[in-house]
N, C-alpha and C positions, 0 to 999 in steps of 0.2 A: 625724629631720629636725625634730622638735618643738623641739630645742634652738636652732636658728637663730632661731626666732621668740621664744624665751624669753630669749635671752642678754642683751638690753638690760634686760629686766625683772628679771633677777638683780641687776644693778647697783643698780637702784632699791630692790629688796628689801633689799639689804645696808645701804643708808642708813637705811631704815625700821627695820631690826632694831637698828642702832646707836642710833637716836634714842628708841626706845620699849622700856623694859625689860619691859613686859608683852606684847610682840608675840608672836603664835603662831609656832611653828617652821615653817620652810618645808616644803612638801609633799615627801614622799619621791618618788623616781622611780616607785615602784610605784603611788603614789596618782595620779600624773599620766598615765602611759602604759599602765596596766593590766598591767604586766609581772608582777605577782603572780599573774596567771592563766596565765602562760605555763608550759609544761612545763620541767623542768630542762634546762640546756644539755647537748648530747650529749657534750661533752668531746672528748678525742683519740680518733679512730676510725681503725682500720686497715681498708682495703678488703679484703673477702673475695673472693679470686680463685678462679675455677674451676680445679681441677686438670686437668680434661679437658673438651673440648667437650660441651655437654649433649646427651643422647640426642634430645630434642625442642627445637630452637632456636626459641623463641617470638619472633615479630616484635612489637615494642613501638612504640606511638605515644604520644608525650607531647603533650598539648594545650597550646597557649600558655596560660600561667597567667592566672587572674583577677587583675586588678590590686588588688582589695580597696579601691578608692577609695570606693565607695559605703558600705561598712561603716565605713571610717575617718571619713568625713564625718558618719556617724550617731552615733559615739561621743562623748558629752559630755566636754568638756575637752581633747580631742585637737586638736592644731594641724594646719593644712592640710598635705597631702602634695603634693610636687611631681608634678603629674599626668604631665607629659611624661617625667620620669625613671622614674616607676612603670610607665608603659606600655612603656618600653624594657626595664625589669627583667623584665616579664612574659614576654618572649622570651629574654632573656639567661639567666635562671635555669633554664628547661627545657634550654637548651643545656649548662649546667654539669652538670645531672643526667644528661643523655644521655652526656656524657663519662665520668661515673662508671660508668654501666651498661655502656658499651662496654668500658671498661678491666677491668671485673670478669670478662668472658668468659662470663657466664651466659646470654646472650641471643643471638637472631639479629640482624636488622637493627633498629636503634633510630632512629626518626624523630621529628621535631618538626613538628606540623601546626597550621595556623591554627585548625582546628575539629576537633571529635570526628569520628572515622571508624569506620564499621562494619567496616572491613577489619582492625582490630587484634585479635590474639589476646590482648593485654593492653593496656589503655588506662589512661593515667595523667593525672590532672588535678591542679591545685593552685591555691591562693589565697595571695597575699602578705598575711599578717596584719600584719607589721611589718618594716621594713627601714631600717637606717641603718648607719653605719660601725661601730657597737658591737654591735648585735643583729640577727639575722635570724630571723623566725618564719614558717614555711610550713605551711599545711594541705595535706596530700597524700592523694590517694585513688587507689587502683588497683583496677580491675574487669576481669575477664577476659571473653572472648566469651560465656561461658555466663551471665554476670551475677553471678558470685561475687565478693564484695568481698574483696580480698587485704589491703588496707591502707586505713585511714581514721583519720588522727591528725595532730596538730600536732607539728612539729619545731622546736626552738629551738637556735641556736648563738650563742655569744658570741665575738667576735674578741679576740685578745690583741695586746699591743703588738708582739710578735714577728712577727705576721702582716703587718706593714707595714714598709717598702714592699712592695707585691705583686710577686712575681716573674712573669715572662711565663708564661702558661699556668696559673698558680695562682689561688686564690681564698681570701680570708680565712675564708670559711664552707665550705670544702671538706669539713670533718668532717660537716656536715649532709648533704651530697649522698652522701657515703660511707655514712652511717648508713641513709639511705633505700635505697640500693642493697643493703646487707647485709640489711635487713628484707625486701626484695622477693625476694632470693635464698632466704632462709629460707622465705618463703611458697611459693615455687615447689617447694622440696624436700618440702614437706608435702602436696603435691597431685599427683593424676594429671593430667598436662597433655597427654598425647599426642593427645587428640581436639580440642584447642583450635584448631589451625590449620584443621581441616576445618569446625568450627563457625563460625569467623570467615569463611571463604570462602562458606559457605552463607548466612550472615547478610547478607553483601554481595550475594550473588545474589538474595536475597529482596527487597532494596531495588530492584534493577534490574528484576526480573521476578517480582513477588509471585504472579502467577497460575501460574507454572511451579514455583517453588521454595518455596511456602508450606508444604507438608506435609513438608518434609525436617527441619524443626525444630519442636518443640513447646514452647510457653511455658507454664509452670505459673502458679498463682495468686500465687506469691512472685516472679514475674518472671524466674525462672531458665529458661534455654533448654537443652533436651536434644536430642541427635541421635536422630531417629526412624528414619531410613534413609539409606543412602549412595547417591549418584548412580551411575549405571552407568559403567563404565570407558570412557573415550573419548567421553563425552557432549559433543557439539559445542556445546550451549548453555552448559555449564559452562566449556568451553574459551574461549568468548567472554568470559565473566565474568572468567576469570583474566587474559586479555589486557587487558581494560579496567581491571582492578585494577592491573596493572603500569603502565598509562598514568596512573592516578591517583597512583601512587608517583613517576612521573616529575615531576609537578608539585610534589609535596611535597619531593622532592630539590632541585628548582630553587629553591624558596622557601628551603630550608635554606641553599643557597649564597649567596643574596642577604643573608639575615640574618647569616650568618657573616661576610661582608665588612663589614657595618655594625658588628657587634660588635667586630671587630678595630680599627676606628677609635674606637669608643665606650669600650672597656675601659680604656685608659691614663688618660684623664681621669676616668672613673668611679672607678677605684681610688684615684686621688689625692684626689678629693673624699671618698671613704669614709675615707681615712686622716685627713684633717683633721677630718672629722665625729667620728671615733673619739677624737681628741685632745680635742676640745671636750666630748664626752660624759664622758670621764674627769675633765676639769676640773670640769664641772658636778656630777657625782656626789660628787667630793671636796669641793667647796664646800658642798653641801647637808649632807654629813655633818659638816663642821666647824662650820657655822652652827648645827646642832642641838645640838652638844656643848659649845661654848666658852661662856665668860661673855659676856654682852651687851656689856660694856665692854672686851672683849679687843682687843688691838692689831690693826689691819688689815694686809693684805699690803702689800708695798712697791709703790711706783709702777712700778718696773721690771717687776715680775711682772704687774701689771695691763696695762701696755703690751704685754708679750709676748703675753698672752692675747688682747688686742684685735687684735694683728697676725695671730694665727691665725684669728680670726673673719673678718677682712677677706679673708684668702686663701681661706677657705671660700666666701665670697660670690662672689669672682671666679671660682673654679672651678665654683661652682654655676651661674653664668651660661653658662660654656662648656659645661657638661654639659647644660643645658637645650637649647642649640642642637644638640648632637649627638643628644640623645634625640629631638628633633623630626624628625631625619633618618630615623628609623624609619618615619615616616609620609610624609615629603616626598621621600625619595630612593629609594623602591621603584621599580624599573625594570619596563619591560614584559617579560612572560614569553612566550617564543616556543617552541612545542612542535610537533614534526613527527610526525604520525601517518599512516602509510600514504600518504606523499607529499603529504599535505595539511598546510599550515602554519596553526597557530592562534596569534593574537596576543591576549594578555590584558593588560588595563591596569587601573589603579585600585590600591587597597590589596591586599595579598596575601590577606587574608580574602575580599574581593570577587572576586578572581581565582580563588580556590579554589572558591567557590560557582559561579562561571560555568563553570569547567572540569568540575565534577561534572554540571552540567546538560547540557553538551556530550556527555559520556560516556554519559549516559542516552539522549540522542537517537541517538547512534551505535549503541548497543545495540539500540534499538527498530528502527532501519532494518535492521541486519544480521539481526535475528530475524524479519523479515517483519511488523513492526508489533506484536509482542508488547508489551503495555503493561508 
C-alpha cells in the first residue's frame, strides 16, 4: 500500500534524476519497506491432505489476527496503512487459513474467534506484518492446551501475475495458507496429542470454577500445563462445563456466519484492488530497477505508457475508496446476535468482540447459578 502514496513522488524523482547527473540512485524496495528482512517466499505449495481421519481430532481455534497497525506506524520510512482495510483483513485472513486446515483433513472443528479461548486444544494467533497486492507477510504462532509452542515464525508469499484475476474461492496468497497448514500437520505428527482435548476441557473448567478444578492440572515453572488427575466418570460439574462450552461454541459459530457473509461482499472488490495494487507494484519495481541501471540522459518512456500507468493508478484509488467503505462494514454492519439457551433468549449487541466478552460473562453467571453459587 506504500506505493499509492509514493506514486506521485516517483514522477518527481524521475525529473530530478534527468536534471542532475550526480543524483543518487532511487532507494530499492528493500530499503523502503524492509522486505530484505522478510523470509523467502514459500513458492508453489501443495496441501498435505490426511489419508485417513486422525486418531485424535483436535479442535482448533484461530484468533482474529493482530492488524499490525501499531508496528507499521512505528517503522521509520513506512507509509500509512489503510486502517479500515487492515482491520477487515485481520478477520479475512484467519478465514482463509481455516479453509486450508479444514481441507487438509488433519483436524476436528476449526473455528475463528474474536478473542483467545481457553477451550482450544490448539490455539493459533497471527499478526499481519505486510499486506498488499504483491506481497503478504504473516507472523503465525500456534500453542496447544498444555502450553507447548508448535509454531512461531513469519511466512512470506509473493503473488504472480497469473494469480489475477482471482477466481471465486481462491486467493493470490493461497500457498502461504497451505504452507502453514502443512507445518501444523507436521507438528501434530511429531507429538503425542491424545491428552490435549482433556487438558483443554479442564483448563476451561478451571476458568469457570477454579475452586473445584484447580488441582486437576499442574502448571510448571516453564508455564506448561500437565494433567495431574482425571475427573470421575459422569461428574455432574464437568457435565455442566461441557454444556456451557458448547454454548460458547454456539456464539463463535454465529459470529463466523456473520463475518462469512461480510467477507462474501468484501472479497470481489478486495481482490480487484489487490490486482491493481500488484500491477502498480510491478511497475514501480521495474521503474526503480531501470532508473538505477540506465544512463542519466537516457530517453524517457512514451507519453502513452505514462498515461496508461496513470490510468491504473486512478483505478486503484477508485477501488480503494470502495474497499474502504466495504471494510468499514465489518464494524458498522455487525448485527445483533440472538442465542437461545434452555428456553431463555439472550440478545447481544455491539461489536462481535464486545458480544463475545458479554456472552462469556453470561455463561459464567449461568454456571455459578447452576452450581449453587460455586465461584
